[in-house]
FIKEBA-483657 format. One line per field, with one value per residue (C-alpha): residue number from 1; residue in three letters; x, y, z. Coordinates in pm, whole numbers, plus 50000, padded with zeros to 5 digits. Example, Ala and Ser with C-alpha at 12.3 -4.5 7.8 and 13.67 -1.06 7.14 Angstrom:
<rs>
num: 1	2 .
residuo: ALA	SER .
x: 51230	51367 .
y: 49550	49894 .
z: 50780	50714 .
</rs>
This chain:
<rs>
num: 1	2	3	4	5	6	7	8	9	10	11	12	13	14	15	16	17	18	19	20	21	22	23	24	25	26	27	28	29	30	31	32	33	34	35	36	37	38	39	40	41	42	43	44	45	46	47	48	49	50	51	52	53	54	55	56	57	58	59	60	61	62	63	64	65	66	67	68	69	70	71	72	73	74	75	76	77	78	79	80	81	82	83	84	85	86	87	88	89	90	91	92	93	94	95	96	97	98	99	100	101	102	103	104	105	106	107	108	109	110	111	112	113	114	115	116	117	118	119	120	121	122	123	124	125	126	127	128	129	130	131	132	133	134	135	136	137	138	139	140	141	142	143	144	145	146	147	148	149	150	151	152	153	154	155	156	157	158	159	160	161	162	163	164	165	166	167	168	169	170	171	172	173	174	175	176	177	178	179	180	181	182	183	184	185	186	187	188	189	190	191	192	193	194	195	196	197	198	199	200	201	202	203	204	205	206	207	208	209	210	211	212	213	214	215	216	217	218	219	220	221	222	223	224	225	226	227	228	229	230	231	232	233	234	235	236	237	238	239	240	241	242	243	244	245	246	247	248	249	250	251	252	253	254	255	256	257	258	259	260	261	262	263	264	265	266	267	268	269	270	271	272	273	274	275	276	277	278	279	280	281	282	283	284	285	286	287	288	289	290	291	292	293	294	295	296	297	298	299	300	301	302	303	304	305	306	307	308	309	310	311	312	313	314	315	316	317	318	319	320	321	322	323	324	325	326	327	328	329	330	331	332	333	334	335	336	337	338	339	340	341	342	343	344	345	346	347	348	349	350	351	352	353	354	355	356	357	358	359	360	361	362	363	364	365	366	367	368	369	370	371	372	373	374	375	376	377	378	379	380	381	382	383	384	385	386	387	388	389	390	391	392	393	394	395	396	397	398	399	400	401	402	403	404	405	406	407	408	409	410	411	412	413	414	415	416	417	418	419	420	421	422	423	424	425	426	427	428	429	430	431	432	433	434	435	436	437	438	439	440	441	442	443	444	445	446	447	448	449	450	451	452	453	454	455	456	457	458	459	460	461	462	463	464	465	466	467	468	469	470	471	472	473	474	475	476	477	478	479	480	481	482	483	484	485	486	487	488	489	490	491	492	493	494	495	496	497	498	499	500	501	502	503	504	505	506	507	508	509	510	511	512	513	514	515	516	517	518	519	520	521	522	523	524	525	526	527	528	529	530	531	532	533	534	535	536	537	538	539	540	541	542	543	544	545	546	547	548	549	550	551	552	553	554	555	556	557	558	559	560	561	562	563	564	565	566	567	568	569	570	571	572	573	574	575	576	577	578	579	580	581	582	583	584	585	586	587	588	589	590	591	592	593	594	595	596	597	598	599	600	601	602	603	604	605	606	607	608	609	610	611	612	613	614	615	616	617	618	619	620	621	622	623	624	625	626	627	628	629	630	631	632	633	634	635	636	637	638	639	640	641	642	643	644	645	646	647	648	649	650	651	652	653	654	655	656	657	658	659	660	661	662	663	664	665	666	667	668	669	670	671	672	673	674	675	676	677	678	679	680	681	682	683	684	685	686	687	688	689	690	691	692	693	694	695	696	697	698	699	700	701	702	703	704	705	706	707	708	709	710	711	712	713	714	715	716	717	718	719	720	721	722 .
residuo: MET	LYS	LEU	GLY	LYS	VAL	GLU	PHE	CYS	HIS	PHE	LEU	GLN	ILE	LEU	ALA	LEU	PHE	LEU	CYS	LEU	SER	GLY	MET	ASN	GLN	ALA	GLU	LEU	SER	ARG	SER	ARG	SER	LYS	PRO	TYR	ILE	GLN	SER	GLY	ARG	THR	ARG	THR	LYS	ARG	SER	TRP	VAL	TRP	ASN	GLN	PHE	PHE	VAL	LEU	GLU	GLU	TYR	MET	GLY	THR	ASP	PRO	LEU	TYR	VAL	GLY	LYS	LEU	HIS	SER	ASP	VAL	ASP	LYS	GLY	ASP	GLY	SER	ILE	LYS	TYR	ILE	LEU	SER	GLY	GLU	GLY	ALA	SER	SER	ILE	PHE	ILE	ILE	ASP	GLU	ASN	THR	GLY	ASP	ILE	HIS	ALA	THR	LYS	ARG	LEU	ASP	ARG	GLU	GLU	GLN	ALA	TYR	TYR	THR	LEU	ARG	ALA	GLN	ALA	LEU	ASP	ARG	LEU	THR	ASN	LYS	PRO	VAL	GLU	PRO	GLU	SER	GLU	PHE	VAL	ILE	LYS	ILE	GLN	ASP	ILE	ASN	ASP	ASN	GLU	PRO	LYS	PHE	LEU	ASP	GLY	PRO	TYR	THR	ALA	GLY	VAL	PRO	GLU	MET	SER	PRO	VAL	GLY	THR	SER	VAL	VAL	GLN	VAL	THR	ALA	THR	ASP	ALA	ASP	ASP	PRO	THR	TYR	GLY	ASN	SER	ALA	ARG	VAL	VAL	TYR	SER	ILE	LEU	GLN	GLY	GLN	PRO	TYR	PHE	SER	VAL	GLU	PRO	LYS	THR	GLY	VAL	ILE	LYS	THR	ALA	LEU	PRO	ASN	MET	ASP	ARG	GLU	ALA	LYS	ASP	GLN	TYR	LEU	LEU	VAL	ILE	GLN	ALA	LYS	ASP	MET	VAL	GLY	GLN	ASN	GLY	GLY	LEU	SER	GLY	THR	THR	SER	VAL	THR	VAL	THR	LEU	THR	ASP	VAL	ASN	ASP	ASN	PRO	PRO	ARG	PHE	PRO	ARG	ARG	SER	TYR	GLN	TYR	ASN	VAL	PRO	GLU	SER	LEU	PRO	VAL	ALA	SER	VAL	VAL	ALA	ARG	ILE	LYS	ALA	ALA	ASP	ALA	ASP	VAL	GLY	PRO	ASN	ALA	GLU	MET	GLU	TYR	LYS	ILE	VAL	ASP	GLY	ASP	GLY	LEU	GLY	VAL	PHE	LYS	ILE	SER	VAL	ASP	LYS	ASP	THR	GLN	GLU	GLY	ILE	ILE	THR	ILE	GLN	LYS	GLU	LEU	ASP	PHE	GLU	ALA	LYS	THR	SER	TYR	THR	LEU	ARG	ILE	GLU	ALA	ALA	ASN	MET	HIS	VAL	ASP	PRO	ARG	PHE	LEU	SER	LEU	GLY	PRO	PHE	SER	ASP	MET	THR	THR	VAL	LYS	ILE	ILE	VAL	GLU	ASP	VAL	ASP	GLU	PRO	PRO	VAL	PHE	THR	SER	LEU	LEU	TYR	SER	MET	VAL	VAL	SER	GLU	ALA	ALA	LYS	VAL	GLY	THR	ILE	VAL	GLY	THR	VAL	ALA	ALA	HIS	ASP	PRO	ASP	ALA	SER	ASN	SER	PRO	VAL	ARG	TYR	SER	ILE	ASP	ARG	ASN	THR	ASP	LEU	GLU	ARG	TYR	PHE	ASN	ILE	ASP	ALA	ASN	SER	GLY	VAL	ILE	THR	THR	ALA	LYS	SER	LEU	ASP	ARG	GLU	THR	ASN	ALA	VAL	HIS	ASN	ILE	THR	VAL	LEU	ALA	MET	GLU	SER	PRO	ASN	PRO	ALA	GLN	THR	GLY	ARG	GLY	TYR	VAL	ALA	ILE	THR	ILE	LEU	ASP	ILE	ASN	ASP	ASN	ALA	PRO	GLU	PHE	ALA	MET	GLU	TYR	GLU	THR	THR	VAL	CYS	GLU	ASN	ALA	GLN	PRO	GLY	GLN	VAL	ILE	GLN	LYS	ILE	SER	ALA	ILE	ASP	LYS	ASP	ASP	PRO	PRO	ASN	GLY	HIS	ARG	PHE	SER	PHE	SER	LEU	THR	ALA	GLU	ALA	ALA	ASN	ASN	HIS	ASN	PHE	THR	LEU	GLN	ASP	ASN	LYS	ASP	ASN	THR	ALA	THR	VAL	LEU	THR	ARG	ARG	ASN	GLY	PHE	ARG	ARG	GLN	GLU	GLN	SER	VAL	PHE	TYR	LEU	PRO	ILE	PHE	ILE	VAL	ASP	SER	GLY	SER	PRO	SER	LEU	SER	SER	THR	ASN	THR	LEU	THR	ILE	ARG	VAL	CYS	ASP	CYS	ASP	ALA	ASP	GLY	ILE	ALA	GLN	THR	CYS	ASN	ALA	GLU	ALA	TYR	ILE	LEU	PRO	ALA	GLY	LEU	SER	THR	GLY	ALA	LEU	ILE	ALA	ILE	LEU	ALA	CYS	VAL	LEU	THR	LEU	LEU	GLU	ASN	ILE	PHE	TRP	ASP	GLN	LEU	ASN	GLY	SER	PRO	ALA	ARG	ASN	LEU	LEU	SER	PRO	PHE	PRO	LEU	PHE	LEU	PHE	THR	PHE	VAL	PRO	GLU	LYS	LYS	ILE	LEU	LYS	ILE	HIS	GLU	TYR	SER	ILE	LYS	ASN	LYS	LEU	GLN	LEU	MET	VAL	SER	GLY	SER	ARG	ALA	GLY	THR	LYS	GLY	CYS	THR	CYS	LEU	CYS	GLU	SER	LEU	SER	MET	LYS	ARG	GLY	HIS	ARG	LEU	LEU	ASP	GLN	PHE	PHE	PHE	PHE	SER	ASP	SER	ARG	LEU	THR	HIS	SER	VAL	ASN	LEU	VAL	THR	PHE	ILE	ASN	ALA	ILE	SER	MET .
x: 74617	74616	74505	74435	74647	74662	74506	74196	74234	74268	73927	73779	73930	73755	73439	73344	73458	73229	72991	73077	73021	72765	72531	72568	72487	72828	73047	73164	73034	72706	72548	72174	72011	71784	71492	71521	71292	71211	71256	71236	71137	71502	71511	71812	71953	72078	72390	72459	72733	72517	72693	72607	72824	73195	73298	73630	73788	74004	74355	74406	74682	74763	75057	74886	74671	74315	74044	73793	73584	73504	73397	73212	73074	72784	72949	73229	73286	73531	73777	74007	73841	73737	73982	73910	74014	74011	74064	73964	74056	74337	74364	74676	74846	74560	74367	74471	74287	74350	74237	74159	73907	73833	73896	73978	74267	74363	74716	74764	74608	74377	74215	73852	73958	74165	73933	73596	73549	73697	73498	73630	73550	73569	73565	73546	73746	73760	74120	74189	74038	74094	73731	73458	73183	73002	72994	73257	73049	73132	73107	73190	73493	73340	73574	73448	73541	73673	73700	74110	73998	73998	73816	74006	73903	74009	73946	74130	74237	73997	74020	73652	73526	73223	73138	73242	72942	72753	72443	72464	72410	72505	72682	73059	73140	73120	73392	73324	73472	73535	73585	73685	73579	73208	72945	72708	72850	72808	72926	73266	73214	72936	73084	72999	73220	73305	73566	73848	74007	73813	73510	73314	73312	73251	73044	73029	72636	72841	72595	72652	72981	72855	73046	72839	72935	72884	72897	72755	72950	73264	73470	73713	73931	73983	74022	74021	74133	74063	74192	73944	74021	73732	73747	73588	73538	73344	73146	72873	73112	73193	73461	73729	73620	73896	73949	74095	74199	74176	74205	73995	74068	73806	73839	73596	73537	73477	73137	73106	73092	73339	73285	73528	73674	73950	74248	74280	74016	74188	74483	74729	74967	75177	75227	75413	75240	75433	75333	75174	74811	74740	75011	74962	74874	74823	74733	74490	74271	73981	74069	73849	73922	73792	73947	73881	73601	73386	73702	73652	73589	73540	73581	73440	73448	73147	73205	73487	73621	73846	73588	73680	74039	74129	73976	73991	73989	74069	74323	74224	74550	74585	74263	74372	74210	74438	74421	74540	74542	74256	74358	74715	74782	74858	74967	74898	74527	74515	74698	74494	74193	73951	73814	73583	73656	73409	73508	73216	73184	73114	72933	72728	72565	72170	72238	72516	72407	72307	72692	72720	72692	72932	73082	73317	73404	73757	73896	74221	74341	74624	74851	75011	75372	75482	75753	75943	75794	75909	75708	75374	75268	74921	74891	75007	75012	75048	74955	75112	75114	75354	75398	75708	75699	75833	76073	76352	76244	75885	75710	75538	75346	75454	75478	75345	75462	75493	75620	75367	75514	75400	75793	75613	76033	76045	76076	76344	76279	76460	76433	76532	76774	76731	76370	76514	76851	76852	76793	76488	76343	76462	76253	76284	76419	76210	75885	75829	75812	75925	76097	76178	76512	76637	76377	76134	76047	75664	75749	76120	75909	75567	75524	75749	75723	75953	75985	76034	76195	76082	76294	76296	76596	76709	76710	76716	76682	76401	76249	75908	75848	75602	75539	75421	75360	75480	75252	75410	75167	75174	75308	75256	75728	75683	75642	75447	75655	75623	75451	75653	76004	75825	75982	75820	75834	75678	75686	75863	75515	75286	74991	74888	74708	74800	74843	75166	75157	74969	75139	75007	75156	75274	75315	75469	75273	74899	74673	74812	74450	74355	74553	74421	74717	74750	74963	75073	75351	75603	75605	75909	75764	75411	75410	75672	75537	75613	75380	75119	74987	74600	74492	74229	74126	74159	74512	74612	74748	74788	75092	74988	75144	75107	75262	75282	75549	75903	76255	76503	76805	76701	76607	76588	76536	76254	76261	75902	75904	75580	75427	75268	75102	74959	74654	74788	74809	75000	75047	75375	75489	75780	75915	75945	76062	75959	76167	76066	76241	76199	76126	76078	75771	75572	75214	75093	75299	75530	75836	76124	76397	76463	76896	77030	77342	77330	77537	77802	78013	78402	78536	78771	78557	78450	78087	78281	78494	78181	77983	78267	78299	77925	77911	78216	78038	77687	77865	77965	77656	77497	77653	77617	77287	77259	77454	77257	76897	77033	77128	77500	77750	77857	78136	78463	78405	78701	79025	79094	78730	78804	78523	78162	77986	77584	77287	77012	76596	76401	76054	76127	76361	76652	76981	77184	77605	77791	78151	78242	78111	78057	78180	78258	78031	77859	77713	77401	77221	76891	76906	76682	76286	75953	75765	75616	75797	76130	76450	76613	76885	76901	77072	77055	77071	77407	77336	77530	77416	77370	77329	77024	76936	76579	76634	76254	76251	76562	76870	77217	77510	77837	78147	78458	78612	78965	78999	79335	79054	78678	78550	78130	77974	77632	77436	77173	76908	76590	76287	76238	75900	75717 .
y: 31519	31364	31048	30880	30564	30354	30048	30242	30373	29958	29865	30204	30089	29718	29798	30075	29796	29558	29812	29874	29542	29341	29743	29893	29575	29511	29771	29624	29668	29417	29227	29316	29179	29379	29235	29123	29323	29206	29484	29356	29013	28931	28931	29112	29142	29517	29486	29766	29854	29869	29992	30113	30403	30293	30304	30333	30416	30718	30638	30326	30269	29856	29770	29563	29805	29843	29676	29924	29724	29497	29588	29351	29339	29051	28981	28866	28523	28452	28331	28645	28780	29080	29422	29564	30008	30233	30661	30977	31125	30967	30679	30490	30719	30628	30378	30081	29793	29442	29419	29054	29041	29400	29462	29793	29856	30185	30266	30538	30635	30874	31202	31303	31632	31684	31532	31362	31211	31080	31079	30740	30585	30259	30047	29698	29625	29315	29203	29095	29365	29656	29763	29853	29588	29822	30225	30388	30439	30720	30627	30785	30667	30832	30824	30713	30964	30828	31064	31173	31518	31734	32033	32334	32685	32906	33229	33136	33220	33428	33765	33893	34151	34088	34322	34204	34132	34033	33730	33369	33348	33618	33566	33612	33558	33280	32963	32742	32530	32317	31974	31892	31602	31512	31638	31430	31078	31005	31186	31278	31660	31667	31851	31927	32166	32202	32338	32195	32515	32828	32620	32714	33038	33062	32740	32653	32593	32250	32293	32654	32727	33037	33025	33225	33332	33067	33208	33548	33897	33820	34117	34292	34418	34057	33900	34108	33787	33457	33197	32942	32605	32512	32138	32090	31720	31506	31244	31385	31404	30953	30812	30755	31125	31363	31693	32067	32323	32723	32946	33218	33542	33669	34034	34143	34538	34816	34818	35192	34916	35096	35380	35671	35674	35860	35674	35863	36086	36416	36509	36836	37058	37339	37684	37977	38327	38416	38155	38320	38341	38054	37829	37480	37374	37026	36705	36460	36152	35903	35555	35420	35055	35103	35257	35489	35659	35529	35628	35978	36203	36554	36733	37055	37203	37142	37331	37559	37830	37875	37868	38146	38133	37815	37594	37277	37114	36810	36675	36449	36239	36178	36224	36395	36668	36994	37233	37651	37920	38245	38528	38589	38446	38703	38512	38816	38761	38380	38130	37830	37688	37381	37257	36951	36809	36584	36338	36248	35954	36172	35861	35664	35322	35320	34897	34941	35223	34941	34933	35341	35591	35655	36012	36038	36323	36403	36689	36906	37180	37402	37554	37917	37973	38302	38468	38792	38998	39347	39685	39761	40113	40203	40302	40082	40437	40792	41129	41391	41741	42072	42407	42403	42775	42602	42655	42463	42235	42254	41961	41734	41521	41183	40818	40578	40223	39955	39668	39428	39136	39076	39260	39593	39707	40065	40136	40413	40523	40650	40709	40453	40718	40474	40669	41028	41090	41418	41384	41662	41552	41417	41228	41178	40878	40872	41068	40999	41335	41428	41774	41918	41927	42168	42415	42260	42288	42171	42199	41960	41710	41692	41447	41256	40893	40762	40426	40480	40243	40134	39939	39771	39904	39569	39414	39629	39300	39308	39617	39728	39952	40200	40419	40795	41005	41370	41619	41981	42223	42472	42819	43152	43108	43075	43346	43323	43230	43201	42855	42796	42962	43193	43209	43516	43669	44032	44041	44336	44427	44437	44624	44782	44542	44235	43934	43784	43576	43446	43388	43203	43158	42900	42850	42563	42685	42486	42481	42374	42463	42704	42987	43356	43534	43909	43984	44405	44588	44681	45063	45156	44963	45094	45374	45185	45253	44871	44720	44647	44360	44302	44051	43843	43753	43378	43349	43430	43786	43865	44048	44309	44511	44915	45087	44990	44791	44735	44701	44502	44683	44977	44702	44321	44203	44405	44320	44364	44301	44189	44169	43840	43864	43575	43554	43373	43557	43704	43748	43703	43892	43839	44025	43809	43898	43835	43823	43943	43900	44127	43874	43917	43757	43549	43668	43403	43600	43291	43396	43337	43507	43707	43776	44101	44279	44627	44707	44928	45151	45149	45432	45669	45655	46005	46002	46066	45757	45529	45668	45547	45227	45177	45274	45002	44762	44814	44783	44448	44371	44404	44126	43889	43999	43922	43654	43492	43560	43316	43063	43052	43021	43426	43526	43563	43866	44045	43850	43885	43670	43299	43218	43196	42938	43008	42999	43239	43103	43428	43249	43053	43273	43006	43111	42730	42753	42514	42349	42617	42562	42928	42916	43265	43505	43665	44018	44066	44362	44421	44603	44630	44737	44511	44553	44909	45092	45247	45107	45153	45038	44909	44702	44338	44104	43812	43564	43179	43059	42739	42526	42577	42905	43059	43398	43528	43801	43945	44056	44024	44205	43964	44052	43859	43878	43722	44033	44297	44605	44635	44585	44552	44339	44500	44257	44480	44225	44504	44357	44035	43849	43881 .
z: 11206	11611	11716	12080	12250	11929	12045	12121	11782	11648	11846	11662	11344	11396	11507	11174	10985	11118	11084	10763	10595	10856	10845	10507	10241	10156	10062	09717	09422	09371	09062	08945	08786	08508	08394	08014	07783	07388	07134	06736	06825	07046	07409	07536	07873	07957	08146	08429	08707	09063	09363	09699	09911	09952	10282	10472	10808	10839	10989	10951	11135	10965	10729	10445	10264	10351	10142	10079	09781	09531	09160	08945	08609	08546	08163	08365	08394	08585	08297	08292	07982	08149	08322	08543	08552	08759	08718	08912	09191	09403	09154	09178	09423	09689	09539	09365	09179	09102	08744	08695	09047	09124	09432	09565	09814	10009	09973	10270	10572	10507	10712	10693	10837	10500	10269	10360	10035	09681	09335	09136	08786	08705	08384	08272	07953	07719	07775	07433	07253	07493	07465	07735	07757	07983	08003	08256	08610	08895	09247	09569	09825	10144	10458	10762	11107	11391	11704	11641	11693	12093	12068	12088	12243	11921	12142	12470	12719	12844	13003	13195	13493	13679	14022	14320	14561	14247	14298	14244	13829	13750	13409	13374	13056	12746	12650	12312	12168	11857	11689	11417	11367	11156	11402	11147	11289	11610	11897	11874	11798	12107	12307	12710	12909	13294	13512	13659	13805	13996	14221	14417	14334	13965	13757	13385	13155	13063	12688	12615	12861	13014	13268	13612	13955	14227	14535	14712	14815	14696	14801	14618	14828	14981	14658	14306	14082	14001	13722	13639	13426	13221	12990	12695	12664	12312	12284	12510	12783	12852	12884	12631	12442	12388	12552	12560	12838	12816	13059	13215	13458	13592	13766	14011	13915	14240	14387	14637	14916	15164	15300	15430	15739	15910	16110	16404	16556	16562	16453	16572	16362	16383	16173	16256	16229	15987	15703	15422	15283	15109	15205	15330	15685	15671	15498	15602	15400	15500	15413	15131	15066	14706	14402	14145	14144	14430	14634	14506	14834	14919	15272	15455	15775	15899	16268	16461	16504	16224	15927	15754	15843	15666	15426	15257	14933	14768	14573	14334	14323	14616	14716	15046	15232	15199	15442	15319	15499	15408	15590	15801	16154	16446	16741	16978	16856	16868	16979	16839	16641	16613	16349	16262	15923	15711	15430	15283	14905	14556	14444	14641	14575	14715	14715	15003	15213	15440	15481	15536	15612	15383	15570	15833	16064	16268	16507	16342	16584	16500	16729	16588	16703	16744	16575	16602	16352	16198	16308	16110	16016	16116	15693	15416	15150	15375	15148	15213	15069	15111	14891	14691	14868	15168	15412	15483	15803	15738	15857	15598	15789	16058	16045	16259	16300	16611	16737	16679	16895	17279	17376	17140	17146	17072	16726	16474	16169	15862	15532	15205	14996	14726	14725	14822	14590	14598	15017	14971	15348	15695	15940	16353	16401	16703	16654	16266	16180	15777	15739	15406	15392	15085	14890	14653	14302	14172	13811	13888	14057	14111	14397	14581	14634	14970	15149	15532	15770	16067	16217	16592	16862	17009	16657	16364	16123	16189	16023	15829	15546	15483	15234	15196	14878	14906	14627	14612	14535	14301	14338	14079	14013	13660	13384	13099	12722	12422	12332	12045	11826	11588	11220	11129	10792	10613	10273	10046	09954	10217	10247	10642	10827	10735	10942	10945	11251	11538	11883	12213	12542	12778	13173	13398	13697	13777	13625	13257	13153	13346	13266	13089	12930	12770	12520	12410	12283	12562	12586	12333	12151	12105	11889	11679	11253	11141	11322	11575	11835	11886	12167	12062	12416	12364	12529	12102	11976	11615	11461	11208	10942	11002	10697	10300	10163	10300	10178	10255	10172	10396	10704	10642	11011	11294	11686	11788	12196	12383	12699	12801	13202	13319	13559	13848	14220	14216	13832	13623	13354	13071	12795	12448	12152	11760	11542	11167	10863	10585	10214	09865	09811	09498	09411	09631	09909	09986	10077	09794	09879	10282	10293	10235	10117	10078	09775	09865	09645	09597	09804	09679	09280	09176	08996	08686	08655	08817	08479	08222	08376	08389	08012	07903	08096	07972	07603	07665	07845	07498	07283	07603	07616	07181	07263	07529	07375	07109	07295	07242	07562	07744	07537	07880	08013	08124	08144	08529	08583	08574	08230	08336	08060	08126	07862	07989	07902	07878	07901	08168	08313	08473	08391	08336	08461	08191	08312	08597	08919	09104	09411	09527	09720	09511	09454	09351	09192	09037	08702	08473	08369	08304	08031	08052	08354	08385	08440	08755	08956	09314	09530	09682	09937	09878	09707	09662	09282	09254	08901	08785	09008	08911	08830	08955	08753	08885	08724	08904	08920	08954	09152	09227	09510	09433	09189	09399	09305	09271	08909	08942	08612	08580	08304	08193	08054	07869	07738	07875	07876	08216 .
</rs>
């Protein structure tokens, strides 16, 4: 708890005590006589406590206990028979009572801001019996306020903003101070405001604390911030009142009250003619004392001879005008340009139009500097054509380039060999005439893209590049051929007129989809009895059989020469050979086996010997047949043979080989008969047997190539169900 000066506090305490004693009917307990009343024929006087509220000054600084008041009962005759007792808030610790006289004193300094009042209870007892002579009564001791708290700005220090150029009396911010003293007693908590620092620019309302502008036309560009000191003083600002201060920082916010202005009336810049398009030529800026959106500008070229050659845009960060090139510069065509450029604010405040205009003009002159440039071709791309039949030295075309500089130096030509690695073309160094250097082939390369170099004779470092596309014109120099490699087969049981292959042709010459082909058999094959050819007139042809049935043992492969002619001028032709293999086919005409190996009888054996051998073999095979039908492994047929263990399953026509893998080449002969037909013996093609080989309704003859002499083993199995 803060106090004022000691002398001042003493004065206030004495003054308050005087007021309490004289104006509050003596803040002590007094006796009030009640009127007697009659009950049951006898009169009795009612005794009671009567008092006003007690008051005591806060912040008492004396050394002696502070007198508060006096308690007294009407039964107290002053003979010491009555004693007084005090209880409740602060009894004994803060407030004490003289039990004989009833005088109450405060033993500690009191602070109203900590506790404004205390509630206590008083009782009068008979000293001898210690029994109450009066009922216990409750009373209040209120702490009397003194001005011991200065006003405080709880929300300070303050910051605020107000637009520059605001009129007098514009509200800026309101400050508020609070005083902890009792607002209901005196003027201790009544505060008034005043400004100690910040005049004459600002003022403050004494009662409300509202800060306002006090001068017109305050300019942010001259001074943008002010520090104010505001005082709040209690006791209505009178002498002796306590005070507190706070600071208020007032910032003038910007308004658009400054038009843009170029620092100079004209500018001049030099640029080389070789500067690329979109390059920056110059940056110019109009000065504007405003900030933020109020300083945002736009630039435009309003006049001059460079309207289509240059453009200007704004840098959003720096608000500079950026001049860039829109078209290539050419010193030889134009050496300088003049631009009239305007800068204007984007956001104009109508209140300050009288300060305008809010735009400005300047002149920019751009000088184009000469640069030694490489030769320039008359065309960006040259397109030329030449026949693939052209002889070496044939002229293909001509390119031309010139020196764009004022010196107009002579130009020499060459071909960039990185674009013509095979050196198909040459160029005359002086004239630019391109000729063929070797034979051309359109089918190898249909278009040649080459780069021609043009160099200044006195300065070869200055080199220009021209691009030439040479298209090779086609001639009919490629004969037609089969469109693919055909794998053609014919079944042994083929019927006459059966289609076995459809063929087509291709031609490498142009047009890729526009050729017409005709097909026929060559003269030597035209009268063969096996196959014929039918031209379908749609760039395809069909191969058909002519006879009934083919035998692999007689001939397993046929070669059919086919003559193909294209529609070129002159036309070209070729003979292509179609290979046709004879195959054993299933019921659906799908080829199963196409290999063939003739069965050759051993030389030097007579017919009788062969019959004898066959009889022996048949005897052995009969035993094997029955063993196989019963599912038992085959016996060892002949001791020179390796052991063949197999199981034959008639219903599935499957031969399963056990334990021994056949690695030798085996000869095969069909011998037997189908149900209802007589048996026959015929030669068969060679076959490499594998495990689980499907027999396909055939019976096989095995021969071991390791034998020193030819021994043929014929397996003859009859009556196999189909």
